[in-house]
DRENFIZA-862203 format. One record per residue (C-alpha): residue number from 1; residue in one letter; y, x, z. Coordinates in nm, 2 decimals. Example, Ala and Ser with C-alpha at 12.3 -4.5 7.8 and 13.67 -1.06 7.14 Angstrom:
# DRENFIZA-862203
R num residu      v      u      w
R   1      A  -0.45   1.23   0.78
R   2      S  -0.11   1.37   0.71
***
This chain:
# DRENFIZA-862203
R num residu      v      u      w
R   1      M  -4.89   0.96  -3.54
R   2      A  -5.02   1.09  -3.88
R   3      E  -5.35   0.95  -4.07
R   4      E  -5.49   1.07  -4.32
R   5      Y  -5.77   0.88  -4.52
R   6      A  -6.09   1.12  -4.60
R   7      S  -6.22   1.14  -4.97
R   8      P  -6.56   0.93  -4.99
R   9      S  -6.67   1.26  -5.28
R  10      S  -6.58   1.48  -4.96
R  11      T  -6.85   1.73  -4.84
R  12      A  -6.90   1.81  -4.46
R  13      S  -6.87   2.21  -4.53
R  14      Q  -6.53   2.11  -4.76
R  15      E  -6.37   1.88  -4.45
R  16      E  -6.50   2.20  -4.20
R  17      E  -6.33   2.50  -4.43
R  18      Q  -6.00   2.24  -4.42
R  19      L  -6.00   2.13  -4.04
R  20      K  -6.04   2.58  -4.04
R  21      N  -5.71   2.58  -4.26
R  22      R  -5.56   2.36  -4.09
R  23      N  -5.59   2.50  -3.73
R  24      L  -5.46   2.78  -3.83
R  25      I  -5.15   2.66  -4.03
R  26      I  -5.04   2.46  -3.65
R  27      Y  -5.14   2.81  -3.47
R  28      S  -4.92   3.04  -3.62
R  29      M  -4.62   2.74  -3.66
R  30      A  -4.69   2.82  -3.30
R  31      E  -4.73   3.15  -3.25
R  32      E  -4.39   3.16  -3.47
R  33      Y  -4.20   2.98  -3.26
R  34      H  -4.29   3.20  -2.94
R  35      T  -4.17   3.42  -3.08
R  36      D  -3.79   3.28  -3.12
R  37      A  -3.51   3.28  -2.89
R  38      L  -3.57   3.07  -2.55
R  39      T  -3.55   2.71  -2.65
R  40      K  -3.73   2.38  -2.49
R  41      P  -4.11   2.41  -2.52
R  42      P  -4.16   2.31  -2.84
R  43      M  -4.36   2.02  -2.93
R  44      T  -4.71   2.10  -3.12
R  45      L  -5.01   2.04  -3.32
R  46      S  -5.28   2.17  -3.03
R  47      S  -5.60   1.98  -3.18
R  48      F  -5.73   1.76  -3.36
R  49      V  -6.02   1.45  -3.23
R  50      N  -6.35   1.45  -3.39
R  51      I  -6.32   1.39  -3.75
R  52      K  -6.68   1.26  -3.89
R  53      P  -6.70   1.17  -4.30
R  54      S  -6.73   0.77  -4.34
R  55      T  -6.61   0.58  -4.60
R  56      G  -6.28   0.43  -4.56
R  57      S  -6.26   0.58  -4.21
R  58      V  -5.94   0.65  -4.07
R  59      K  -5.85   1.01  -3.88
R  60      K  -5.57   1.06  -3.61
R  61      L  -5.37   1.34  -3.49
R  62      V  -5.25   1.30  -3.11
R  63      I  -5.01   1.57  -3.05
R  64      R  -4.99   1.69  -2.71
R  65      N  -4.75   1.93  -2.48
R  66      F  -4.87   2.29  -2.44
R  67      K  -5.05   2.33  -2.15
R  68      D  -4.86   2.64  -2.02
R  69      K  -4.54   2.70  -2.03
R  70      P  -4.46   2.95  -2.32
R  71      L  -4.31   3.32  -2.11
R  72      M  -4.00   3.40  -2.09
R  73      L  -3.86   3.70  -2.30
R  74      E  -3.85   3.99  -2.07
R  75      N  -3.44   4.08  -1.99
R  76      Y  -3.40   3.69  -2.10
R  77      T  -3.28   3.61  -1.77
R  78      E  -3.05   3.91  -1.72
R  79      E  -2.90   3.91  -2.05
R  80      T  -2.83   3.52  -2.01
R  81      W  -2.62   3.54  -1.68
R  82      Q  -2.43   3.82  -1.83
R  83      K  -2.35   3.63  -2.14
R  84      L  -2.26   3.29  -1.84
R  85      K  -2.07   3.55  -1.63
R  86      E  -1.89   3.65  -1.96
R  87      A  -1.78   3.34  -1.97
R  88      V  -1.69   3.23  -1.64
R  89      Q  -1.51   3.57  -1.60
R  90      A  -1.31   3.50  -1.89
R  91      I  -1.17   3.15  -1.78
R  92      Q  -1.09   3.30  -1.48
R  93      N  -0.86   3.53  -1.67
R  94      N  -0.71   3.29  -1.90
R  95      I  -0.89   3.43  -2.21
R  96      S  -1.08   3.30  -2.52
R  97      V  -1.43   3.26  -2.50
R  98      K  -1.66   3.42  -2.76
R  99      Y  -2.00   3.19  -2.72
R 100      S  -1.95   2.82  -2.85
R 101      L  -1.99   2.56  -2.49
R 102      E  -2.34   2.41  -2.62
R 103      E  -2.48   2.79  -2.65
R 104      L  -2.39   2.82  -2.21
R 105      Y  -2.45   2.48  -2.15
R 106      Q  -2.84   2.55  -2.33
R 107      S  -2.83   2.86  -2.19
R 108      V  -2.81   2.70  -1.81
R 109      E  -3.06   2.43  -1.92
R 110      N  -3.38   2.68  -1.94
R 111      L  -3.24   2.89  -1.64
R 112      C  -3.34   2.57  -1.48
R 113      S  -3.64   2.50  -1.65
R 114      Y  -3.75   2.77  -1.52
R 115      D  -3.68   2.75  -1.14
R 116      L  -3.41   2.99  -1.16
R 117      S  -3.21   2.74  -1.09
R 118      A  -3.11   2.85  -0.66
R 119      N  -3.02   3.18  -0.75
R 120      L  -2.82   3.07  -1.09
R 121      Y  -2.57   2.84  -0.81
R 122      K  -2.53   3.15  -0.58
R 123      Q  -2.46   3.42  -0.84
R 124      L  -2.19   3.18  -0.92
R 125      K  -2.06   3.05  -0.63
R 126      Q  -2.04   3.44  -0.59
R 127      L  -1.86   3.51  -0.86
R 128      C  -1.59   3.20  -0.80
R 129      E  -1.56   3.37  -0.48
R 130      N  -1.43   3.69  -0.60
R 131      H  -1.25   3.52  -0.83
R 132      I  -1.04   3.38  -0.56
R 133      K  -0.99   3.63  -0.28
R 134      V  -0.81   3.87  -0.55
R 135      Q  -0.57   3.54  -0.57
R 136      I  -0.43   3.57  -0.19
R 137      H  -0.23   3.95  -0.23
R 138      Q   0.01   3.75  -0.52
R 139      F   0.20   3.55  -0.30
R 140      R   0.48   3.79  -0.19
R 141      D   0.71   3.73  -0.41
R 142      D   0.98   3.50  -0.33
R 143      S   0.91   3.18  -0.61
R 144      F   0.64   3.15  -0.35
R 145      L   0.59   2.77  -0.32
R 146      K   0.62   2.76  -0.77
R 147      E   0.34   3.09  -0.77
R 148      M   0.12   2.82  -0.50
R 149      D   0.13   2.55  -0.78
R 150      R   0.09   2.76  -1.08
R 151      C  -0.22   2.90  -0.91
R 152      W  -0.39   2.55  -0.82
R 153      Q  -0.30   2.41  -1.16
R 154      N  -0.47   2.75  -1.31
R 155      Y  -0.70   2.75  -1.07
R 156      G  -0.85   2.37  -1.15
R 157      R  -0.83   2.37  -1.47
R 158      Q  -1.06   2.70  -1.41
R 159      M  -1.27   2.46  -1.20
R 160      I  -1.33   2.19  -1.49
R 161      M  -1.44   2.45  -1.76
R 162      I  -1.70   2.58  -1.53
R 163      R  -1.89   2.34  -1.42
R 164      N  -1.86   2.17  -1.79
R 165      I  -2.07   2.49  -1.89
R 166      F  -2.31   2.45  -1.56
R 167      L  -2.28   2.06  -1.54
R 168      F  -2.69   2.03  -1.58
R 169      L  -2.71   2.26  -1.25
R 170      D  -2.45   2.02  -1.11
R 171      R  -2.62   1.77  -1.17
R 172      T  -3.03   1.85  -1.13
R 173      Y  -3.07   2.12  -0.86
R 174      V  -2.72   2.07  -0.66
R 175      F  -2.78   1.69  -0.65
R 176      Q  -3.12   1.70  -0.55
R 177      I  -3.02   1.88  -0.20
R 178      S  -2.75   1.77   0.01
R 179      M  -2.69   2.05   0.16
R 180      L  -2.53   2.22  -0.14
R 181      S  -2.19   2.11  -0.25
R 182      S  -2.14   1.98  -0.61
R 183      I  -1.95   2.27  -0.83
R 184      W  -1.66   2.11  -0.82
R 185      D  -1.62   2.09  -0.41
R 186      M  -1.76   2.44  -0.39
R 187      G  -1.43   2.58  -0.56
R 188      L  -1.23   2.32  -0.30
R 189      E  -1.32   2.47   0.01
R 190      L  -1.36   2.88  -0.23
R 191      F  -0.96   2.78  -0.22
R 192      K  -0.92   2.65   0.05
R 193      S  -1.11   2.90   0.27
R 194      Y  -0.98   3.17   0.09
R 195      I  -0.61   3.07  -0.02
R 196      I  -0.50   2.79   0.19
R 197      C  -0.68   2.90   0.54
R 198      D  -0.50   3.19   0.52
R 199      Q  -0.25   3.11   0.85
R 200      K   0.05   3.31   0.66
R 201      V  -0.03   3.15   0.32
R 202      Q  -0.04   2.82   0.42
R 203      N   0.28   2.86   0.73
R 204      R   0.46   2.95   0.39
R 205      T   0.32   2.69   0.20
R 206      I   0.39   2.41   0.49
R 207      H   0.77   2.55   0.54
R 208      G   0.85   2.57   0.24
R 209      I   0.78   2.22   0.13
R 210      L   0.91   2.13   0.46
R 211      L   1.23   2.32   0.41
R 212      L   1.25   2.14   0.03
R 213      I   1.24   1.80   0.20
R 214      E   1.54   1.90   0.44
R 215      K   1.72   2.02   0.11
R 216      E   1.70   1.64  -0.03
R 217      R   1.76   1.49   0.26
R 218      N   2.12   1.69   0.29
R 219      G   2.15   1.59  -0.10
R 220      E   2.08   1.90  -0.22
R 221      M   1.88   1.83  -0.57
R 222      V   1.47   2.02  -0.54
R 223      D   1.18   2.01  -0.79
R 224      R   1.05   1.67  -0.66
R 225      S   0.78   1.67  -0.90
R 226      L   0.71   1.99  -0.77
R 227      I   0.64   1.91  -0.34
R 228      Q   0.42   1.58  -0.51
R 229      R   0.16   1.85  -0.69
R 230      L   0.16   2.01  -0.33
R 231      L   0.17   1.75  -0.11
R 232      T  -0.12   1.62  -0.38
R 233      M  -0.28   1.96  -0.38
R 234      L  -0.35   1.96   0.06
R 235      S  -0.42   1.58   0.02
R 236      D  -0.76   1.73  -0.25
R 237      L  -0.81   2.01   0.04
R 238      Q  -0.79   1.72   0.26
R 239      I  -0.61   1.88   0.53
R 240      Y  -0.31   1.69   0.47
R 241      Q  -0.34   1.54   0.81
R 242      E  -0.35   1.82   1.02
R 243      S  -0.18   2.13   0.84
R 244      F   0.16   1.91   0.66
R 245      E   0.23   1.49   0.83
R 246      N   0.19   1.68   1.20
R 247      K   0.50   1.86   1.10
R 248      F   0.67   1.68   0.87
R 249      L   0.69   1.40   1.15
R 250      E   0.76   1.63   1.40
R 251      E   1.09   1.80   1.17
R 252      T   1.16   1.41   1.13
R 253      S   1.24   1.29   1.42
R 254      R   1.46   1.65   1.49
R 255      F   1.64   1.60   1.13
R 256      Y   1.72   1.19   1.20
R 257      A   1.80   1.30   1.66
R 258      S   2.09   1.50   1.49
R 259      E   2.10   1.27   1.22
R 260      G   2.19   0.97   1.46
R 261      R   2.43   1.17   1.70
R 262      K   2.67   1.26   1.37
R 263      L   2.61   0.92   1.28
R 264      V   2.75   0.71   1.58
R 265      Q   3.03   1.01   1.65
R 266      K   3.15   0.96   1.27
R 267      R   3.08   0.57   1.17
R 268      E   3.23   0.22   1.24
R 269      I   2.99  -0.01   1.37
R 270      P   2.92  -0.17   0.99
R 271      G   2.94   0.17   0.84
R 272      C   2.65   0.26   1.05
R 273      L   2.44   0.01   0.96
R 274      Y   2.51   0.04   0.56
R 275      Y   2.42   0.40   0.63
R 276      I   2.14   0.31   0.84
R 277      K   1.97   0.08   0.52
R 278      K   2.10   0.35   0.28
R 279      L   1.85   0.60   0.50
R 280      L   1.58   0.40   0.57
R 281      E   1.52   0.27   0.14
R 282      E   1.55   0.72   0.06
R 283      E   1.21   0.73   0.28
R 284      V   1.03   0.50   0.19
R 285      D   1.13   0.61  -0.21
R 286      R   1.00   0.97  -0.05
R 287      V   0.67   0.83   0.07
R 288      R   0.62   0.65  -0.32
R 289      T   0.72   0.97  -0.47
R 290      Y   0.50   1.24  -0.30
R 291      L   0.38   1.14   0.04
R 292      R   0.04   1.00   0.10
R 293      L   0.12   0.57   0.17
R 294      N  -0.05   0.56   0.54
R 295      T   0.28   0.83   0.57
R 296      Q   0.47   0.52   0.59
R 297      K   0.45   0.37   0.87
R 298      L   0.45   0.63   1.16
R 299      L   0.79   0.76   0.92
R 300      I   1.01   0.45   0.97
R 301      A   0.87   0.37   1.29
R 302      I   1.08   0.72   1.38
R 303      V   1.38   0.71   1.18
R 304      E   1.40   0.36   1.36
R 305      K   1.39   0.56   1.68
R 306      Q   1.59   0.76   1.61
R 307      L   1.88   0.58   1.43
R 308      L   1.80   0.21   1.52
R 309      G   1.67   0.30   1.89
R 310      E   1.85   0.57   2.10
R 311      H   2.20   0.59   1.89
R 312      L   2.30   0.30   1.78
R 313      S   2.21   0.20   2.16
R 314      A   2.43   0.39   2.29
R 315      V   2.67   0.33   2.12
R 316      L   2.72  -0.05   2.18
R 317      Q   2.66  -0.02   2.59
R 318      K   2.96   0.18   2.55
R 319      G   3.14  -0.11   2.43
R 320      K   3.13  -0.18   2.04
R 321      F   2.88  -0.50   2.09
R 322      K   3.20  -0.75   2.02
R 323      C   3.28  -0.54   1.74
R 324      V   2.96  -0.59   1.59
R 325      F   2.89  -0.96   1.70
R 326      K   3.21  -1.03   1.54
R 327      Y   3.19  -0.87   1.21
R 328      Y   2.89  -1.07   1.20
R 329      H   2.99  -1.40   1.30
R 330      G   3.22  -1.38   0.95
R 331      K   2.95  -1.30   0.75
R 332      I   2.62  -1.45   0.86
R 333      H   2.56  -1.63   0.54
R 334      T   2.66  -1.37   0.29
R 335      K   2.37  -1.23   0.09
R 336      M   2.53  -0.93  -0.01
R 337      L   2.46  -0.83   0.37
R 338      Y   2.18  -0.99   0.43
R 339      T   1.97  -0.65   0.45
R 340      I   2.21  -0.52   0.69
R 341      L   2.18  -0.85   0.91
R 342      T   1.81  -0.74   0.85
R 343      V   1.85  -0.41   1.02
R 344      F   2.08  -0.50   1.31
R 345      A   1.80  -0.80   1.37
R 346      R   1.52  -0.53   1.37
R 347      F   1.81  -0.32   1.65
R 348      L   1.77  -0.62   1.84
R 349      M   1.36  -0.64   1.82
R 350      V   1.35  -0.31   1.97
R 351      S   1.61  -0.35   2.21
R 352      F   1.52  -0.65   2.40
R 353      H   1.07  -0.58   2.31
R 354      E   1.06  -0.33   2.64
R 355      M   1.28  -0.57   2.89
R 356      S   1.18  -0.83   3.07
R 357      L   1.44  -1.15   3.01
R 358      K   1.63  -1.11   3.35
R 359      N   1.80  -0.76   3.21
R 360      I   1.80  -0.99   2.79
R 361      L   2.02  -1.27   2.98
R 362      L   2.21  -1.02   3.20
R 363      F   2.23  -0.85   2.88
R 364      I   2.32  -1.16   2.73
R 365      L   2.61  -1.23   2.99
R 366      K   2.77  -0.95   3.00
R 367      Y   2.88  -0.99   2.73
R 368      F   2.97  -1.33   2.70
R 369      T   3.31  -1.32   2.86
R 370      E   3.39  -1.04   2.56
R 371      C   3.31  -1.27   2.28
R 372      G   3.30  -1.60   2.41
R 373      T   3.04  -1.88   2.37
R 374      A   3.06  -1.90   2.03
R 375      F   2.93  -1.57   2.01
R 376      T   2.61  -1.57   2.21
R 377      N   2.53  -1.90   2.26
R 378      K   2.29  -1.93   2.03
R 379      L   2.13  -1.65   2.10
R 380      Q   2.10  -1.72   2.47
R 381      G   1.98  -2.06   2.40
R 382      M   1.69  -1.88   2.18
R 383      F   1.58  -1.62   2.43
R 384      K   1.58  -1.92   2.74
R 385      D   1.34  -2.16   2.53
R 386      M   1.06  -1.92   2.51
R 387      E   1.10  -1.83   2.86
R 388      L   1.09  -2.18   2.89
R 389      S   0.75  -2.21   2.66
R 390      K   0.55  -1.96   2.88
R 391      D   0.58  -2.17   3.17
R 392      I   0.54  -2.54   3.00
R 393      M   0.24  -2.36   2.82
R 394      I   0.17  -2.23   3.19
R 395      Q   0.19  -2.59   3.35
R 396      L  -0.05  -2.76   3.06
R 397      K  -0.34  -2.53   3.13
R 398      Q  -0.35  -2.67   3.49
R 399      Y  -0.25  -3.01   3.41
R 400      M  -0.56  -3.03   3.13
R 401      Q  -0.76  -2.86   3.40
R 402      N  -0.70  -3.14   3.63
R 403      Q  -0.73  -3.42   3.43
R 404      D  -1.03  -3.23   3.31
R 405      I  -1.02  -3.23   2.90
R 406      P  -1.30  -3.15   2.69
R 407      G  -1.18  -2.94   2.37
R 408      N  -1.30  -2.55   2.25
R 409      I  -0.95  -2.52   2.09
R 410      D  -0.69  -2.31   2.26
R 411      L  -0.32  -2.45   2.19
R 412      T   0.01  -2.26   2.22
R 413      V   0.36  -2.52   2.20
R 414      N   0.72  -2.32   2.17
R 415      I   0.97  -2.61   2.28
R 416      L   1.30  -2.51   2.04
R 417      T   1.62  -2.67   2.11
R 418      T   1.74  -2.81   1.77
R 419      S   2.10  -2.73   1.82
R 420      F   2.01  -2.36   1.91
R 421      W   1.73  -2.28   1.58
R 422      P   1.80  -2.31   1.17
R 423      A   1.71  -2.65   1.08
R 424      Y   1.39  -2.74   0.95
R 425      V   1.23  -3.02   0.69
R 426      P   1.00  -3.23   0.85
R 427      K   0.65  -3.24   0.67
R 428      E   0.40  -3.51   0.78
R 429      I   0.04  -3.43   0.76
R 430      Q  -0.31  -3.53   0.86
R 431      L  -0.45  -3.33   1.19
R 432      P  -0.84  -3.36   1.21
R 433      P  -0.94  -3.56   1.45
R 434      E  -0.99  -3.23   1.73
R 435      M  -0.62  -3.12   1.65
R 436      E  -0.44  -3.48   1.72
R 437      R  -0.61  -3.56   2.05
R 438      L  -0.44  -3.21   2.15
R 439      K  -0.11  -3.31   2.01
R 440      E  -0.12  -3.65   2.21
R 441      N  -0.24  -3.42   2.53
R 442      F   0.06  -3.24   2.52
R 443      K   0.24  -3.57   2.40
R 444      N   0.16  -3.78   2.68
R 445      F   0.22  -3.41   2.98
R 446      Y   0.55  -3.31   2.85
R 447      L   0.65  -3.69   2.82
R 448      S   0.56  -3.77   3.16
R 449      K   0.76  -3.36   3.28
R 450      H   1.12  -3.49   3.08
R 451      S   1.14  -3.82   2.96
R 452      G   1.41  -3.97   2.76
R 453      R   1.31  -3.67   2.56
R 454      K   1.18  -3.69   2.16
R 455      L   0.94  -3.43   2.01
R 456      Q   0.95  -3.33   1.65
R 457      W   0.65  -3.15   1.53
R 458      Q   0.75  -2.89   1.28
R 459      S   0.43  -2.87   1.07
R 460      T   0.54  -2.61   0.87
R 461      L   0.62  -2.36   1.19
R 462      G   0.23  -2.36   1.28
R 463      H   0.00  -2.13   1.25
R 464      C  -0.33  -2.11   1.36
R 465      V  -0.61  -1.83   1.43
R 466      L  -1.04  -1.90   1.29
R 467      R  -1.32  -1.75   1.36
R 468      A  -1.50  -1.80   1.03
R 469      E  -1.87  -1.65   0.93
R 470      F  -2.00  -1.53   0.61
R 471      K  -2.32  -1.36   0.46
R 472      K  -2.11  -1.03   0.53
R 473      G  -2.04  -1.08   0.84
R 474      K  -1.77  -1.27   1.06
R 475      K  -1.43  -1.26   0.99
R 476      E  -1.07  -1.37   1.22
R 477      L  -0.80  -1.54   1.01
R 478      Q  -0.50  -1.63   1.11
R 479      V  -0.39  -1.86   0.87
R 480      S  -0.08  -2.11   0.84
R 481      L  -0.14  -2.49   0.94
R 482      F  -0.17  -2.59   0.63
R 483      Q  -0.39  -2.32   0.52
R 484      T  -0.59  -2.39   0.82
R 485      L  -0.59  -2.76   0.70
R 486      V  -0.76  -2.68   0.37
R 487      L  -1.06  -2.43   0.54
R 488      L  -1.16  -2.68   0.80
R 489      M  -1.24  -2.92   0.46
R 490      F  -1.58  -2.66   0.40
R 491      N  -1.72  -2.70   0.70
R 492      E  -1.76  -3.11   0.59
R 493      G  -1.85  -2.96   0.18
R 494      D  -1.91  -2.69  -0.08
R 495      Q  -1.66  -2.81  -0.28
R 496      F  -1.35  -3.00  -0.31
R 497      S  -1.09  -3.04  -0.58
R 498      L  -0.71  -3.02  -0.60
R 499      E  -0.74  -3.43  -0.54
R 500      E  -0.94  -3.46  -0.29
R 501      I  -0.80  -3.17  -0.04
R 502      K  -0.41  -3.38  -0.14
R 503      M  -0.58  -3.66   0.00
R 504      T  -0.74  -3.57   0.35
R 505      T  -0.49  -3.30   0.47
R 506      G  -0.15  -3.50   0.34
R 507      V   0.04  -3.19   0.24
R 508      E   0.28  -3.30  -0.05
R 509      D   0.16  -3.11  -0.39
R 510      R   0.45  -2.88  -0.44
R 511      E   0.34  -2.75  -0.07
R 512      L  -0.05  -2.83  -0.11
R 513      R  -0.09  -2.61  -0.43
R 514      R   0.07  -2.28  -0.31
R 515      T  -0.12  -2.33   0.03
R 516      L  -0.46  -2.31  -0.20
R 517      Q  -0.32  -2.03  -0.43
R 518      S  -0.25  -1.87  -0.15
R 519      L  -0.62  -1.87  -0.03
R 520      A  -0.81  -1.83  -0.43
R 521      C  -0.59  -1.61  -0.57
R 522      G  -0.41  -1.42  -0.32
R 523      R  -0.58  -1.06  -0.20
R 524      A  -0.81  -1.24   0.05
R 525      R  -0.94  -1.48  -0.17
R 526      V  -1.14  -1.67   0.08
R 527      L  -1.18  -1.98  -0.18
R 528      I  -1.30  -1.98  -0.55
R 529      K  -1.10  -2.16  -0.79
R 530      N  -1.25  -2.27  -1.12
R 531      P  -1.19  -2.28  -1.38
R 532      K  -0.93  -1.89  -1.31
R 533      G  -0.62  -1.89  -1.33
R 534      K  -0.35  -1.75  -1.12
R 535      D  -0.16  -2.08  -1.08
R 536      V  -0.32  -2.38  -0.93
R 537      E  -0.38  -2.68  -1.11
R 538      S  -0.47  -3.05  -1.15
R 539      G  -0.85  -3.11  -1.20
R 540      D  -0.88  -2.79  -1.03
R 541      R  -1.18  -2.76  -0.83
R 542      F  -1.22  -2.54  -0.49
R 543      F  -1.54  -2.39  -0.37
R 544      C  -1.64  -2.16  -0.04
R 545      N  -1.63  -1.74  -0.12
R 546      E  -2.00  -1.73   0.06
R 547      E  -1.91  -1.33  -0.08
R 548      F  -1.62  -1.32   0.06
R 549      R  -1.58  -0.94   0.16
R 550      H  -1.27  -0.75   0.34
R 551      K  -1.28  -0.37   0.57
R 552      L  -1.14  -0.52   0.81
R 553      F  -1.18  -0.79   1.13
R 554      K  -0.87  -0.94   1.16
R 555      I  -0.72  -1.07   0.82
R 556      K  -0.33  -1.20   0.80
R 557      I  -0.37  -1.40   0.46
R 558      N  -0.01  -1.48   0.39
R 559      Q   0.22  -1.79   0.20
R 560      I   0.25  -1.75  -0.12
R 561      Q   0.67  -1.72  -0.08
R 562      M   0.82  -2.06  -0.26
R 563      K   1.12  -1.99  -0.51
R 564      E   1.43  -2.17  -0.49
R 565      T   1.55  -2.40  -0.66
R 566      V   1.88  -2.42  -0.85
R 567      E   1.94  -2.75  -0.57
R 568      E   1.89  -2.51  -0.33
R 569      Q   2.09  -2.21  -0.41
R 570      T   2.41  -2.46  -0.52
R 571      V   2.34  -2.57  -0.19
R 572      T   2.34  -2.21  -0.02
R 573      T   2.62  -2.15  -0.18
R 574      E   2.79  -2.43  -0.13
R 575      R   2.77  -2.35   0.24
R 576      V   2.78  -1.98   0.26
R 577      F   3.15  -2.06   0.07
R 578      Q   3.25  -2.34   0.36
R 579      D   3.15  -1.98   0.60
R 580      R   3.36  -1.80   0.41
R 581      Q   3.65  -1.97   0.41
R 582      Y   3.76  -1.98   0.81
R 583      Q   3.70  -1.59   0.72
R 584      I   3.92  -1.61   0.45
R 585      D   4.22  -1.79   0.61
R 586      A   4.24  -1.57   0.96
R 587      A   4.28  -1.28   0.65
R 588      I   4.56  -1.50   0.51
R 589      V   4.70  -1.54   0.83
R 590      R   4.68  -1.20   0.98
R 591      I   4.83  -1.04   0.63
R 592      M   5.13  -1.33   0.63
R 593      K   5.19  -1.22   1.06
R 594      I   5.21  -0.92   0.98
R 595      R   5.41  -0.84   0.63
R 596      K   5.64  -1.19   0.77
R 597      T   5.67  -1.22   0.37
R 598      L   5.48  -1.12   0.01
R 599      S   5.47  -1.21  -0.31
R 600      H   5.10  -1.43  -0.44
R 601      N   5.06  -1.10  -0.61
R 602      V   5.01  -0.84  -0.34
R 603      L   4.95  -1.18  -0.10
R 604      L   4.60  -1.10  -0.33
R 605      A   4.57  -0.77  -0.35
R 606      E   4.59  -0.75   0.05
R 607      L   4.27  -0.97   0.07
R 608      Y   4.05  -0.84  -0.21
R 609      N   4.10  -0.51  -0.06
R 610      Q   3.97  -0.63   0.32
R 611      L   3.67  -0.90   0.21
R 612      K   3.44  -0.75   0.12
R 613      F   3.29  -1.02  -0.08
R 614      T   3.36  -1.17  -0.42
R 615      L   3.64  -1.43  -0.45
R 616      K   3.77  -1.65  -0.74
R 617      P   4.14  -1.60  -0.74
R 618      S   4.09  -2.03  -0.73
R 619      D   3.95  -2.05  -0.46
R 620      L   4.21  -1.76  -0.29
R 621      K   4.51  -2.08  -0.43
R 622      K   4.28  -2.30  -0.25
R 623      R   4.30  -2.15   0.08
R 624      I   4.63  -2.05   0.08
R 625      E   4.78  -2.44  -0.06
R 626      S   4.51  -2.56   0.25
R 627      L   4.75  -2.31   0.51
R 628      I   5.05  -2.49   0.39
R 629      D   4.95  -2.80   0.48
R 630      R   4.90  -2.69   0.78
R 631      D   5.22  -2.54   0.88
R 632      Y   5.06  -2.23   0.90
R 633      M   5.33  -2.05   0.62
R 634      E   5.56  -2.19   0.33
R 635      R   5.69  -2.11   0.00
R 636      D   6.05  -2.01  -0.08
R 637      K   6.21  -2.25  -0.17
R 638      A   6.44  -2.00  -0.39
R 639      N   6.07  -1.84  -0.55
R 640      P   5.77  -2.02  -0.56
R 641      N   5.60  -1.72  -0.57
R 642      Q   5.73  -1.61  -0.23
R 643      Y   5.58  -1.67   0.14
R 644      K   5.64  -1.68   0.41
R 645      Y   5.48  -1.65   0.78
R 646      I   5.54  -1.96   0.98
R 647      A   5.53  -1.83   1.36
***
């Protein structure tokens, strides 16, 4: 705000003359401003307040906007649009633009300020539409996919530059009208309408991508980055699923159906499983490299069905089941084959999942005589335990109804025979009163029917489903028994320390820290840890996360995997060697029975060739000495490095 001080000696006539001169200067400035190129409406001094001469008084200037917008110069709209049109066409033709970005941006802002936004958007859309219409004629040669990729990449860069020029239009007029697409989305819609939705172009694009993927599956080198960019284009245009994914899954099913037939004809069972594992890993790698993540589940399911469900099951039913069991029985603890066993276990689950218990038992008994009890009794016992547990739970439900036992917790118990299942270390915990009563009720019920038996509760295998209510809505949490004990404490209080939780639940320190880490530091953080951090330390306090939110209603909170200690690794290694020694002994006897006489070095070479796991010479020497002591073989008296088989 300008301030002016009047001189005490000034007369009224002098002041009026000065005021007149000032007004003339101000209006002449404003008039000159109008004649310049069209810009924002200027701020000018339109008038003065009444100034009266008074000694020492302060005169104030008031700054106001023009009451009306300055008039637009004749032909300004046409000239400005021509300038913008030239710039857009230069961008589309990949040549330099002779106007600066600031000048073009200012031109768009000027047109928008005079309510020309609708017409400007329409003209821009028509200009982009005319350009994209002619692009379809370039997709006619053999390098179709590369031309499509080049066109898409260039088009994307062009639309980014065009949007930068028309950014004011995009953020004002377009933003305020919900029916209009943003300039970027408008560009995508035009490309989709005139290029990709052309049936011939789309078919050639999808067919070309599928052909490249098939070549890669057959071992040929392909341009993976080209596939990735093209699939990203389909995803950006929101046609990935309808135009590509369905056809891709159909081709995958066809490819692996054929591959499965070749697989079972040319390879033995061990080779089949190695090869299947390799194929599954390759498909997962494709998902990570260029496919969308939501394709993985459907893709892996098809591969497993064609390779594990359809063809491998036919091989097993033709009499190779014995081979598989014998092949794996000797290597069940071998780390090298752990992933192969996982694949085989997955096959068994697929095969048995849809079979009734009767058919499962018949299936097992069919090979019972072939493989013997050493190969099938544990598997048979496991299935039997699961079926008996279902019967027991039906009886328990009837028992509780007859006894009129109150409770709002549904209990399911699986009775596992110790000799059939892996060994688990029992851990003592403190259950809430309601859960403890359920446990005692089941114990009384079971022992009343099976007197003399001993029940040992395996708390590490327990899991629960909790219904929780947060500020953002209700959720259903699928958690372990240890996680359940921790979460139930927050029904009684708002916060607890690590020591308080340990005392209440009775969970050992190492297991409790792992449990709290999964609840407060994992993906689904239903608890808040103070202070924040990845690890749980002594003195940490835990609060219920009232603001917890998740897109799913049913949420599974996984336990943090416990790292194997040095002692556990040592025990595992010893068990592996203990299981391997029988296989080593069998290999030595088999070789000596065929060859009758062998030198020490030749025998070792034969063993290394037959046994696929890593061995130390000292380990083999121990097994040879053990067989000599048990009279399976002997040393040559004339040559101690020569062994003879004893019939």
